[in-house]
Every structure is written in structure tokens, then in C-alpha cells.
C-alpha positions in Angstrom: -30.7 100.5 219.3 -32.1 97.9 221.6 -35.7 96.6 221.0 -38.0 96.8 224.0 -39.8 93.7 225.0 -43.5 94.0 225.8 -44.7 93.2 229.2 -47.6 90.9 229.9 -49.2 93.1 232.5 -49.0 96.7 233.7 -46.6 97.5 236.5 -47.3 99.8 239.4 -45.4 103.1 239.1 -44.0 102.8 242.7 -42.4 99.5 241.7 -40.9 101.0 238.5 -39.5 103.9 240.5 -38.1 101.5 243.1 -36.3 99.5 240.4 -34.9 102.6 238.7 -33.6 104.0 242.0 -32.1 100.7 243.0 -30.4 100.3 239.6 -28.8 103.7 239.9 -27.8 103.1 243.6 -29.9 106.0 244.8 -31.2 105.4 248.4 -35.0 105.8 248.7 -37.4 105.8 251.6 -40.7 105.1 250.2 -42.2 103.5 253.3 -46.0 103.8 253.3 -47.3 106.2 256.0 -50.2 103.8 256.8 -47.7 100.9 257.2 -45.6 103.0 259.6 -48.6 104.0 261.6 -49.9 100.4 261.8 -46.4 99.1 262.8 -46.0 101.8 265.5 -49.4 101.0 267.0 -48.9 97.3 266.8 -45.4 97.1 268.4 -45.3 100.3 270.5 -42.9 103.2 270.5 -39.9 101.4 272.0 -39.8 98.7 269.3 -40.9 101.1 266.6 -37.9 103.3 267.4 -35.5 100.4 266.6 -37.3 99.0 263.6 -38.5 100.2 260.2 -41.2 98.4 258.2 -40.0 98.6 254.6 -42.4 96.9 252.3 -45.2 94.3 252.0 -44.9 91.7 249.2 -47.3 88.9 248.7 -48.5 89.0 252.3 -44.9 89.2 253.7 -44.0 92.2 255.8 -40.3 93.1 255.5 -38.9 94.9 258.5 -35.4 96.4 259.1 -34.1 96.0 262.7 -31.3 98.1 264.2 -29.3 95.3 266.0 -29.0 91.5 266.1 -30.3 91.4 269.7 -33.5 93.2 268.7 -33.9 90.8 265.7 -33.5 87.8 268.0 -36.2 89.1 270.5 -38.6 90.0 267.7 -38.4 86.5 266.3 -40.2 85.4 269.5 -42.9 88.0 269.0 -43.7 87.3 265.3 -47.1 85.7 265.8 -48.3 88.3 268.3 -47.1 91.1 266.0 -48.8 89.6 263.0 -52.1 89.2 264.9 -52.0 92.8 266.1 -51.1 94.2 262.6 -54.0 92.3 261.0 -56.4 93.4 263.8 -55.4 97.0 263.3 -55.6 96.7 259.5 -59.1 95.2 259.7 -58.2 92.4 257.4 -55.7 89.6 257.0 -53.2 91.6 255.0 -50.0 90.3 256.7 -49.3 86.5 256.6 -45.5 86.4 257.2 -42.9 88.6 258.9 -39.3 88.9 257.8 -36.6 90.7 259.7 -33.2 91.9 258.5 -30.5 94.0 260.2 -29.9 97.5 258.9 -29.5 101.1 259.7 -32.6 102.8 261.1 -33.0 106.5 260.4 -33.3 108.9 263.4 -36.9 109.6 264.3 -38.3 113.1 263.8 -38.0 115.5 266.7 -40.4 114.7 269.6 -43.7 116.5 269.0 -44.3 116.7 272.8 -41.0 118.5 273.5 -41.4 122.3 273.8 -40.2 124.1 270.7 -37.0 126.1 271.0 -37.5 129.4 272.6 -40.7 128.3 274.4 -41.1 129.5 278.0 -39.7 127.1 280.5 -42.3 125.9 283.0 -42.1 127.6 286.4 -40.7 125.4 289.2 -43.4 123.6 291.1 -44.3 124.0 294.7 -43.5 121.2 297.1 -47.2 120.3 297.5 -47.7 120.2 293.7 -44.8 117.8 293.3 -46.2 115.6 296.1 -49.6 115.6 294.5 -48.2 114.5 291.2 -46.1 111.8 292.8 -49.1 110.4 294.7 -51.3 110.5 291.7 -48.7 108.6 289.5 -47.9 106.0 292.1 -50.7 103.8 290.8 -49.5 103.9 287.2 -47.3 100.9 286.5 -46.2 101.6 283.0 -43.0 103.8 283.2 -43.6 105.3 279.7 -47.2 106.3 280.5 -46.1 107.6 283.9 -43.5 109.9 282.3 -46.0 111.2 279.8 -48.6 111.9 282.5 -46.0 113.6 284.7 -45.0 115.9 281.8 -48.6 116.8 281.2 -49.4 117.4 284.8 -46.2 119.6 285.3 -47.2 121.7 282.2 -50.8 122.1 283.3 -49.9 123.1 286.9 -47.2 125.5 285.6 -49.7 127.0 283.1 -52.2 127.6 285.9 -49.6 129.1 288.2 -48.6 131.5 285.4 -52.2 132.5 284.8 -52.7 133.1 288.6 -49.7 135.4 288.6 -51.1 137.4 285.7 -54.5 137.8 287.4 -52.9 138.8 290.7 -51.0 141.7 289.1 
């Protein structure tokens, strides 16, 4: 029987688990929820969908990227991302940023999408569509414009449905 060597300091349980899983070739996704949230808020949804922050070691943030083109572009944004991450964290937690290419798991289903079986919004009237278009003409960000349009369509459809019920 092999004699165990004593360690000089205690080891975190997460680190032990990571080593055991790695030794047995078992894939694991133990990414910290806080880290994922900080990352998404710092880089935005487009970049977050193509990247995955994996771990933080000694001030270095290790991030997996879906493709070489994204890795190349993110190299130019390193300093800006680090500043934003530290600002959101409220402390200088991240000092370096390391990117590697790898597979990114599919994101969870869109929470803003209607659930299966949900009623489909009623078609809008021409004046409603024009009002939405005019209101959104000033919004320059295409992602924000799309979100606002969905919200406006839902709200107008909901009001139209309520009007129909009260008229009956």
C-alpha cells in the first residue's frame, strides 16, 4: 500500500474535485455564476455568446473562445475588458486575461421568447406598426431596437386582446 504524503496547506474542495474529474477524463462545467454574470455584463451578449469564462487563477482570467477570429478581435479589447470587469467586481480582482479556442456550450433557451403553447400575439394594425417604427427610429443600437420592438408589440397586442374581451 502506498503511503500518503502530507500536504503543507489545506486545499479547496473545488480544486480537489477539478483534479479528480480531470484525472478521470470526466468533463466538468464548474464555472462560477458570479463570474459568468460579470463577464456577460462586461462584454455584452454578443461576445458572451461566443465565449466562456472558465476560471480565475492568481489574478488571471481564463476564457474559452469559439473561433480564432473572435480570439484575435478580443486580443485588442483585453485592457478595456479588464477595466470593465474590475469596475463591475468593485475591486481589482482581474489583472490578466488569457484566451484559448474551444467549444462553447449552447446558451440556455431565450427567457424572453414566449413559452411553447403561449398565445401568439394578434396582428397589429397599420397605425400601431407605424407608431412603433417612428418611436424606434431614434434608437441606434440594433439589439436594443429589437428588444424594444418585441416589448411594444407584446404590450399593444395585450391591450388589443383586453379591449376585445371588454367589448364582448
